[in-house]
KOLTIZA-882537 format. One record per residue: residue in three letters; x, y, z of N, C-alpha, C in turn. Coordinates in steps of 0.05 Angstrom, whole numbers, plus 5000, padded with zeros to 4 digits. Example, Ala and Ser with C-alpha at 12.3 -4.5 7.8 and 13.67 -1.06 7.14 Angstrom:
2
ALA526448865156524649105156526449345156
SER525749555142527349795143525850015157
***
This chain:
340
MET527246265133527146375160529146215178
VAL530246355198532146225216530746185243
ASN530745935253529345865278530346035302
SER532946085303534046235325533446535323
LYS532346625301531646905297528646905288
PRO526846875306524046825298522347075292
TYR523547315295521947555291523147745270
VAL521447905259522348125241521048385250
ILE522248605242521148865247519848955222
GLY517349055224515949175201515649465206
ILE516349625186516149915188514650025163
ASP512450165169510850285147511050585150
MET512450715132512851005133510751145116
GLY509051305129507151465115508051755116
GLY506651925102507352205102506852345128
THR505052225145504352345171505552175193
ASN504951915193505851735214507651515204
THR509451425220511051185215510150975236
VAL509050755226508150535244510250315243
PHE510850205266512949985267512049785287
GLY512949535283512149325301513949085299
ILE513748895318515248645318513248425310
VAL514048265290512248065279513547795279
ASP511947585286513147315285512547175258
ALA513546935255513446795230510646725221
ARG508746725240505946655234504346905226
GLY505647135227504247385219502747505242
VAL503647455267502447575290504047825298
VAL502748045300504048295309504148285339
LEU506548245350506848215379506548475393
THR507548685381507448955394507949155372
SER506849395375507149595354506849875366
ASP507750075352507450345361507850525336
SER507950785340508450965318509851225327
ILE511051355308512151625312511251805290
LYS511652065293510852255272513152275252
THR512452215227514452225205515652505202
ARG513952705204514852965198515953125221
LYS516352985243517353125268520153235264
HIS521753095249524653165247525253255218
ALA526553485216527453585189529953445180
ASN531353305198533853165192533352865193
ILE534152725172533652435170535052285193
THR537352385202538852245223537252255249
ASP536052485255534452515279531952325278
TYR530752305255528452125251529351835256
ILE531451745245532351475249533151425278
ASP534351625291535051595320532451545336
GLU530351695331527851655346526651385339
LEU526651315313525551055305527050825319
TYR529650845320531250645333530650625363
THR530550855376529950855405527250735411
GLU525250805396522550705402522250415394
THR523550335373523350045365524849875385
MET527149965394528649815414527149785440
ARG525549995446523949975471521949745469
LEU520749715445518849485441520349225442
ILE522649215429524248965428525048875456
LYS525949055472526848995499524448905516
ALA522149025511519748965527518848675524
ILE519448555501518648275497521048095497
GLY523348195505525748035508526747915482
ALA526748085461527447985434529948105423
GLU531748195440534148335431535848175412
ASP536047915416537747745399536147565380
LYS533647645375531847465360530647595335
ILE531847815326530747955302532247875277
TYR530847765258532047665233532747895214
GLY530948075211531448295192529248505195
ILE529448715179527548935179526348965151
GLY523748985149522349045124521149325126
VAL521349475105520349755105518649795080
GLY516249905084514650015062514650315064
ALA515350445042515650735043514950855015
PRO514151105014513451224988515851234970
ASN515451144945517551164924520151034933
ALA519950814948522350664957523150464935
ASN525750444930526750264910528050014922
TYR526849784916527849534927530749474920
PHE531449544895534149474885536349644899
THR535749904902537850084912537650144942
GLY535350084954534950154982534450444986
MET533950594965533550884967530650954967
ILE529951164982527451304978528051524958
GLU526951494934527851644911526651924909
ASP524051944916522652194911520452224931
GLY521152274956519152294977517852574979
VAL515952624962514852894960513452984986
ASN512452785001511052855026512752815051
LEU515352785047517252745069518653005076
PRO519453035101520553295109523553335103
TRP524953135094527753155088528253125058
PRO530453225049531053205020531452915011
THR530452844988530952584976532352614950
PRO533752414940533752134949535352094975
VAL534551884990535751825016536451525016
PRO538851445023539551155024538451035050
PHE535851005051534450945076535150665086
ALA535250465069535850195078538650185090
GLN540550315078543250325088543450455116
LEU542150685118542250835143540950675166
LEU538750545159537350385179538950135187
SER540150005167541749775173544149835190
GLU545450065184547750145200546850205229
LYS544550315233543650385260542850135276
PHE541449945264540449715278542549485278
GLY544249475258546149265256545049005244
ILE542849025230541648785217540748875189
PRO540348675171539648745143536848875141
VAL536549045121534049175116533349145086
ALA530749065081529649065054527449265053
ILE527349425031525349635029524049635002
THR521549715002520049734976517849944981
ASN516350004960514250194964511950064978
ASP510150234989508050135007506149934994
ALA505449974968503549794955504949524950
ASN507449524943508949274940509049124966
ALA509549274988509649145014506949025021
ALA504749155013502049045018501748785003
ALA502748774978502548524962504048294975
ILE506448354984508148154997506748055023
GLY505548245038504148165062501747995056
GLU500248055035497947895028498747625019
MET500947605004501947344995503047175018
THR504147305038505247155060503247085082
TYR501447275088499647235110496647245104
GLY495947335080493147405075491647255053
ALA490047405038488147285019489647164995
ALA492147234990493547134967495446894973
ARG495146784997496846555004496146324984
GLY498246214972497845994953497246084925
ILE497046354921496546454894499146564883
LYS499946474859502446554848502246784829
ASP499846844819499447064800497047234810
PHE497647474820495547644828496447934827
ILE494548114829495248404830493848524854
MET495548654871494548784894493749074887
ILE491449154894490549434889489849564916
THR491349774923490849914948489250164942
LEU486950194955485150414950485050584975
GLY486850774976486950964998486851244989
THR488551415000488651694990489351694960
GLY490951504952491551464924490851174916
VAL491751094893491450814884494150694879
GLY494850494895497450364891496950074881
SER499149954873498949674863501549524866
GLY501249264869503549084870502948854852
ILE504648794833504048584813505848334819
VAL504548104823505947864829505547664806
ILE507747574794507647384772509347144779
ASN508146904777509646654784510946674812
GLY509446794830510446814858512447024863
GLN513147184843515147394846513947664841
LEU514647844860513748124856515248244833
VAL513848384816515048514792516048794800
TYR518648834796519949084802520749234776
GLY521049094754522049234730525049274731
HIS526149394711529049424710530149624729
ASP528349814738529350034756528150024783
GLY526449824789525249814816522549944818
PHE521450064797519050224799516650114783
ALA516749854776514449744762511949734779
GLY509649744766507149704780505749954789
GLU506050174775504650414782501950434767
LEU500250234773497650214759495750444766
GLY496150564789494550794796494951034778
HIS497151024763497751244744497451164715
VAL495950954711495050884683492851084677
ILE492951204653490851404646488351264637
VAL486151324651483551204644481651404630
LYS482351654631480751864617482652024600
ARG482751974574484652114556483752394550
ASN481252454550480252724544479052854568
ASN480153084575479153244597479253094623
GLY481352934627481752784652482552964675
ARG482052874699482653034722485753054726
LEU486653284735489453324740490253154764
CYS492553014761493552834782495952954795
GLY496452874819498852984834501452914821
CYS501352704803503852634789504552824766
GLY502553004760503053194739501653134713
ARG500552884711499052814687496152844692
ALA494552784672491652814675490252554667
GLY488052494682486452264676487352004689
CYS489152014708490051764721487851634737
LEU488051364738486151204754485851314782
GLU488051394794488051494821486151724825
THR485851894805484152124808481152064809
TYR480451814802477651734802477051514823
CYS478851344829478251104845479551094872
SER480751314880481751334908479651464925
ALA480251484951478351614969478051914961
THR480252034953480152314944478652334917
GLY478952124901477552124875474552114879
VAL473651954899470751944905469752224914
SER471352354930470552624939470352814915
ARG472152794896472152964872469652894855
THR469052644853466552564838464152684852
ALA464052674878461752784893461353084886
ARG463553234886463353514881462353564852
GLU463253404833462353434806459453364803
PHE458653134815455853054813453953254825
LEU454653364848452953564861452753814845
GLU454753874829454654124813452954084788
ILE453053844776451653814750448853694753
ARG448253584777445653454781443953624800
THR441353594798439553764813437953624834
GLU438053354835436453214855437353284883
PRO435553254903436353294930438253074939
SER440053154958441952964969442853064996
THR443152875014444152955041447053055039
LEU448452995018451153095014451153395011
ARG448853515003448753805000448753945027
ASP448453795049448453915075451353945085
ILE453253845070456053855078457454065060
PRO459154235072460754415054462154255033
VAL461854335008462654174985465554094987
GLU467354264995470154204997470854025020
ALA468953985038469453815062468453535059
ILE467153475037465953205033468152995031
THR467852775046469752555045468452315034
SER470152115027469051865017467251725038
LYS467851765064466251655085463451785085
ASP463352045080460752185078459152065055
VAL460452015033459051895010458051615016
TYR459651465030458851195038456451195057
ASP456551365077454351385096451751465082
ALA451951665063449551745049448551525031
ALA450251375018449451155001448050945017
MET449150875040447950675057445150755067
ALA444751015069442151125077440151145053
GLY441151065029439351065006439551314988
ASP441451484993441751724977442551654948
LYS440851744929441251664901443851764889
ILE444552014894447052124882449451974894
ALA449351924920451651784932451951504921
LYS449751364917449851094905450951104877
ASP450151314862451151344834454151404834
ILE455151544854457951594856459551334858
PHE458551154875459950894877459650734852
GLU457350754838456950614813459050714792
TYR459350974791461251094772464051004779
THR464751014804467450944813468050644807
GLY466150474814466450184809466750114780
GLU465250254763465350204734468150274724
ILE469250504732471850584722473950384732
LEU473850304757475750114768475549844754
GLY473049754750472649494736473749494708
GLU473349714693474449724666477549714667
ALA478649854687481549844690482549564696
LEU481249424714482049154721481848964697
ALA479949014679479748854655482248894637
ASP483149144636485549204621488049084634
PHE488149104660490448994675490648694671
THR488348554669488348264665489748194639
ALA489448354618490648294593493748304595
PHE494748434615497648464618498848214630
SER497648114652499047894666497247654672
SER494747654664492947424668493047334697
PRO492347514716492447434744490147244751
GLU490647084771488546914782486547084798
ALA487547294810485847464827486947744829
PHE485147924835485748194845485148194874
VAL486848304890486348334919486148634925
LEU483848714936483348994942483749044971
PHE485049264977485549345004485149655007
GLY484149735030483850015035480950085042
GLY480550335051477950415060475750385039
LEU476350445014474350434993473450144988
ALA475249954992474449674988472349585008
LYS472149735030470149655051467349745044
ALA466949865022464249955014462549725005
GLY463649485004461949244999460749254971
GLU458249174970456849154944456449424930
LEU456649634945456349904933458449934911
ILE460849824915462949854895463549584881
MET463249364896463949104884462149024861
ARG459549074864457648994843458349134816
PRO458449404816459149534791461949464781
LEU463749424800466549364792466649094778
VAL465448884789465648624777464048614751
ASN461748744750460248754725461748894703
ALA463049114709464549264689467049104680
MET468248974699470648814693469948594674
GLU467848444680467048214663466048314635
LYS464648534635463548644610465848724591
ASN468048824603470248934586472548744583
MET472248504594474448304594474748174567
LEU477148134558477647974534476447694539
SER475247584519473647344522475147114535
ILE477747094529479246864539479646884570
TYR479147114582479547144610476847144626
LYS474647164611472047194625471546964644
GLY470547044668469846844688472146704702
LYS474646794696476946664708478346814730
VAL477747074732479247244751477547314775
LYS478547244799477147304824477847594833
VAL475947714847476447964861476047914890
LEU478347924905478347854933478848104950
LEU477848104975478448314994480748225012
SER482348415019484648345037483648205062
GLU485348015071484747875096486447985119
LEU488048185114489748295135488048485153
LYS488448465179487048655197487948935191
GLU486049115189486849395182488949505201
ALA488549455227490449575246493249465243
ASP493449215233496149095231497149085202
ALA495549155183496249105155498749235146
ALA499149495154501549635145504049505156
VAL504049445182506449315194506849035182
LEU504648885179504948615168506048615140
GLY505048795123506048805096509048875095
ALA509849065111512649135112514348905124
SER513348785145514848575159515348335141
ALA513448275124513848035106516248075089
LEU516948315082519348375067521948315083
GLY521648335110523948295127525048015125
TRP523347815118524347545116526047505091
GLU525947705072527547685048530447795053
ALA530747935075533348055080535447835084
LYS537947895077540147705080540447635110
PRO541247385116541647305144543547505157
PRO542947585182544647785195547347685202
THR549347855201552047785209552847935234
THR551048105244551548255269549148225287
THR549248335311546948315329546048595335
LEU543548615346542448865353544149015374
ALA545548855391547148985412549649115401
SER550349055376552849165364552249265336
PRO551249515334550449615308552749605288
ALA552049525263554049505242554849785232
THR557149795220558050045209558350035179
THR557449805167557649775138554849745127
ALA554549815101551949795088551249495084
PRO548649435083547849165078548349075049
VAL548548815046548748715019546148775004
ALA546248874980543848934965542148684962
PRO539448704968537748464964537548384935
GLN537348124931537248014904534348004894
ALA533848064869531248054858530247774857
***
């Protein structure tokens, strides 16, 4: 980090909203805001709005000459190339050279990776994984994402796309269809949408009373299942038991790959507490290779939910090459590709 440039910009691009903020070296989000990702059909118009709104925040705190770099977490973003390769939920055609376009607009270096990798970097820099050199980040949201850290280094693989553990197949026979086109992926069982799918299945094949039956079946959310389970609903509690067991079995398999010191869980589903943690840990230990038993911790993210997306992305900003231009004078050349 450079003392004269004490801040970075963190940008988390989602399919609906893009959240951005200014972050200091201690991991404090000084100011943040958001824009609608899908507002513009043209990528140039989107970047223009992002630049305008980000500069508004920067000027408000007097940080025009104090930004070290920009970190971006985005769907299917490639750290090596700076490209968003396959943004199926984005309104403009992909691939897009997003890091280059952003760097040219702001005049400072940009580092980009996918959102789960950004979460892992954020956790390693500011959160529960500080001081841990070997861990796996698991994000439990609409889907299941992951970031794998080995010997303090995020694993990207030869093409920049390593770590898609949400698309490891956990049900080989009659598995649920996944948005990726395959069947039986972990994501289809252990994401928020996976919990909703399990609820619909359980309500169809089981006959006991449940408060979940008072909700239109297609409208049931993971939050509905959580509320019902906390109120003692048997089917809802069994849904979390089923989900936790599948995730725990998967974590036991992941352990055999990289022998992590810890798994760090982030996302709405991780907040279910003992409803999911107890079956998860039990299933993980039960299915663990004996040499790993009792050695792997399961931790919850320490990043504040409201700041987590920006923090995770911003941590990547410290990896950007030292700037050679200033915000007042946007560059016209592409950034140097970040080194692995």
